[in-house]
N, C-alpha and C positions, 0 to 999 in steps of 0.2 A: 504494500499500499504506499501511497505517496502523499505528501503535503508539500506544496511549494508556496512561496509568497513574494509579494512586492510591496514596498513601502511607498506611500505617496503623502503629500501634504495638502490639506485643504486651504482655502483662502485665508482663514484666520490662524494658520500655522499648526493646526491639529494633525497628528500623524494617523493615517489610515493604514491598516494592515489588510491587504487584499490577497486572499489565499485561494488556492485550488487544491482539490484532492480527488482521488479515485474512490474514496469512501462512498457509500450509497447516499443518495439524496435523502434528506430527513435526519442525517446524523447531526447530533448536537456537539458543537465544538466550543472551546473557549480560548481566549488569548490573554496573556498577562504581559505587562510592560512594566519593568521595575529597575530601580537603581538601589542597591543595598543601603539601607538607613535613611533614604531621602525621598523615594518616590515609588508608588505602587498604583497601578490601574488595571482593571480587568473588564472584559466584555465577553459576551457569549452570543451565540446565534445558531442558526440551522443552515446546513449545507443545501444549496438549491442549484441545480444545473451544474454541480461540481464546483461551485464557487461560493465564497462567503467573505464578508468584509467586517472588520472590527474597528472600533473607534468612532470618532477621532479621539486620540489620546493627547491630553495637554495637562499642564500643571495648574489647575484652577483657572484655565483660560490663557496661561502663559505658554508660548510654544516650547516644546522640549528641545534641548540641545545637548549633544554629547553622546556618550555610550550608555546603552541600556541592555539589560537582559530581556529577551523577548521569547515567549513560548506560544505555541499553538498546540492545544491538547484535545484529544477525544477522551472524555471521561469513561469510566467503566461501562461495559456493554449492558449490564443489567439495568442501567439508568437511561438507556437509549430506547426510542420507540420500538414497538414490536416488529415493524417492517424492517427496521435496521438490524435488529437482533437476528432476524431470519437470514440475513446476508452475512453477518460477521460472527454469528454464534452467540449463544446466551452469555458466555463468559469471554467473548472475543477470540475463541479458539480458532476461528477461520482466518484471523488476521496474520499476516507474515510480512517480514521486511525489516530493514534496519531501524525503523522508527517505532517498532512494536516491542514493548517490554511488559513483564508482569507487574501489576500494581502491588505495592508492598503489603497492604492489609488483606485484600480479598484474593490475590493471586490472579485475578482477571487480567487479560491482555488489555493494555491501553496503547494509544499511539500519540506520540509527541515529538515536536521539533523544538529544540532549545538552542538558542544562539545569542550572540551579542551583536547588536546593531548600533550604528552611529547615525544620528539625525541632527539636523540644524546646521 
C-alpha cells in the first residue's frame, strides 16, 4: 500500500497536506504536524477518489516556518468503516508494504508515513 503527499500553501500562509493513497475509498486517515515542545496540529478526513487533504495548518493564524515532523496515518482497521475492513481485513491483515506496521496495543496493522518537512 502507498501514501504519497505534496505540501502547498494557501493565500493566508496555511500549509495544506494533499495526499494520495491506494487504500480503499472511505478509509479514515489523519495527519499530524508538530515541532517538539512548541507546536502541534492534527486533522482527519476520509479518502475519496484516492485523494485527501489536511489543513490548513498554521500557528493560530501565523504561517508556519521551519522544520516540522509530519505524519499521515491510517488508524487501526477495526475503527474503519465496514466496507474498508472488507478490503484491508478486520485487523488490517491484508495490508502489506513498507508503510505497514503492527500497532503496539492491539497488534492490528496500521499504515503511516512519518517524515520531516520544511515550510516557509
